[in-house]
N, C-alpha and C positions, 0 to 999 in steps of 0.2 A: 104338487098338484096331483090330484088323485083323479082317475078317469071314472064318469060316472056309468050308470048301468047302459044308457044308451052310445056312450064313447063318443069324444070329441070328433066333430069333422074336419077342424081345420087347424093346422099349427102355425102360430105367427112368429117371425122374429123381428123383434122391433127395437127403436131405441129405447134408452133407460127413460128419456123423459118423453114418455109417450101420451099420445090420446087415450081416452077409456073406450072401451066396447060396450055397447049393449048386447050383453049375454049373461046366459045364466052360468053358473057354477058348472065346468066340464064342459060347456060348448065348445070351449077355443083352449088349446095349450099354447101357452105364451112363453117365449123365451125373449130376454131382454139383456141387451149389455150396450158399452159405450158405443156408438156407431153403428149399431145393428150387423156387425161385423159375423162372418162364420168362416173360421180358419180352415183352408183348403188342405186336401191331402195330396202329397207328392206322387206322382204316378211314374211308374218305371217299365211301361210298355204291358208287360202281363199281370201286373197287380199295383196296387196302391198302398201306401203304408197306413197303418191303423193311427187315426188321429185322438190322442187320448185327452181331449178338451171338452169343456160341457157342452158347448154347442151342438157338434155332430153327436153327442153321446144323447142328447135330449131329443134331438132328431130323429135317432134312433127310436129310442124310447116311444116317440109319438107314432112314429110310422109302422114299425115292426110288430112293437108290443101293443099300439092301441089303436091302429087300424087307421091312422088318419090318412086322408088320400089327397089333402090339398094343403100346400106349405106356403104361406103369404111372407114375402121380406116387405117389412114396411120402412119408408125414410122420410124424412121431411126436409122442407126448406130451413135455412139458418140453423143447422144443425152443428151443436157445438163442437160435436166430433169431427166433424167433416172439416169444420173451420180449422181445427187446431191440425189436422193432416196437410191441408193447402198451406198454412202457415210455416210447418216443418219442411215442406218442401220447399217454399220460397224463400226460407231463411235458416238452413240447416243447422247453423251455431246456435240456435236457440233449442236444440234436443237436450234435453237432461236426462243424463245416464242413470240417474237415480229416480227418473219418473216410470211407474208402472203404465202410465195413460201413453206416455212418449213410445215405450218400447211396443206396445200393443197396438198403435196405429201404424206405428214404422214397419212392423212384421206383417201386419195381415193388410194393410192399406195401399201396398207399394203397388200392386197390380191395377188398382182403382186410379193411383195416382198417374201409372203410365197411359191408360186410356184417357185421362184427363188432357195429357200433353198433348197426344194423338188429336184428339179432337178440337184444341186449340189451335193447333197448326193447320190442319185440314180444314177446319170450318165443320160445318155441318152434314158431313159425309158420314156413309154408314161405319159403323165399328163391329167388328166381328168378335163374337164371343162364343169360344168354342168348348166343349167338354169332350176329352178323349175316354172317359168311362161310359158315360152316357151319350152318343153323339146325337142322339132325338133331341137333346136338349138345348142343342147350339142354335144360336140366331144371331141376327145383325140387329143393330139399333141405331138410328138417329138422333142425337141428344140435343134438345131444343133448337129446332130447326129454325127457327126466327131468331136466334139470338137474343131473346129476351130475359135470360136469367144472367145472374152474375157467376164468376168464375166457379165460386164453391157452392151454390146450386145444381150446376151442372155436374158436379164432383159427386154430391150427394145422389142425384138421379143415376150416374153411371157406378155409384157403389152399391146401388140397390141391385142393379143388373149383375154386377162382378160376383154377388152371393148368390144368385141363381147358379151361375157356373160353381162355384166353390162349393154347394150342397150337391151338385150332380159329380162332384169328384169323388166322393166316399163309396168306396165299394161296397159297403154296409146297405146303400140304398138302390145300387144298381139293379138288381132283382126287380124292383117295385117300379123301376122307370122302365126295364125292358118288357116289363108286362102291361105296361100303362094303368098300374094303380097308382101312381103317384104323379101328381101337378103340381108344379110350381110356379108362382106368380109374384111380380114385382107392383108393390104400390108405392106413392108417393103423395105428400100430403103438402100443400102450401097453408103453413101458420097464419099467414097474415091476409089471404083471399079466402080462408075455409074451402079452397077446392082441392079436391082428391081426385090423384090421375091413376090409371091403372096400364100397365104396359102392354102393349097389343103385339104380338109376334107378327101377326098377319100385317100391320101397318107398320112396324116396325119403329114405334116411337109409344110415347106416354100419352093416352088419352084420356080427356076430362071425364069423369062420372056426372052426370047432370042430377042435381038436388031433386029428389021426389020421383026418381024413377031408375030402373036399371041400364038404361040407354046410353051411349058412349058417344062422344064426338070429339075431333080432334080440336087442338088447340089453334086457333088462327091468329091474323095479323092483329085483328082489333083487341082493344083492351078488354078483357073480361073485367064485368062488374064484381065488386066484392060481394061474396055472399054472407050470408046471416051465420055467425059460428053456431056449431050444431055438433053434438055426439055421434059416433058411429051406430049405426045399427046393422048388424049382420044378420039378415032374417034368416028363418028355417026353409031353405030352399033345396031342392035336391041338385040342382045344377051348382051350388056350393060358391065359393068367394067371388064369382065374375057376377053375381047378382048382389054385392054388397054394395050401400048407398048410403048416401047421407040423407038425415032427414030432420 
């Protein structure tokens, strides 16, 4: 993808089978893979190893050479990759040593799976997501506080947040984080209800984005009526992706 003269404002990491964005060519730098996974970089105290994989390289290209200030990790319900990860954990004997997908999920999804186990054991208690390289990017999260989601969808939401920590593990982006030039966001889409959620560090949970406006509200105990299927619109707004909305 080439950057246009105005440069893209946002970089989006999303699943291979994702919804479409209503944006012009060059507005958004998109990185897609199975499971919207970002391999992390091992940290050794004073430095982290350089990860020679596509996803961190793409983020460096977008942020350091393309001027992107916002990175958005997008996941969704009934994610086939997350369903597979959950299945491999539930039945390890199903692991296929000849399967690139099984290796990809096991290598890059084990921290997500570990946090799901913690969530299922402790219930809706805060989970800690810590970044050693960029401590400012550490946060807590309460996943599915009212236990309305199946385990695989809980896993999908946790996976989105784990990728934020993985992004912050790369030394190539540390300077941008330290200088406040880079902001990372987690979003999650319910493909059956047509509802989109943005993770709020302040509220420590995913909050639903209302249709037709940029206001956010927390999920409540009442069943949320199904929304009409609609494509994304990411308006040209100086505040960036926090004003993304469904229209």
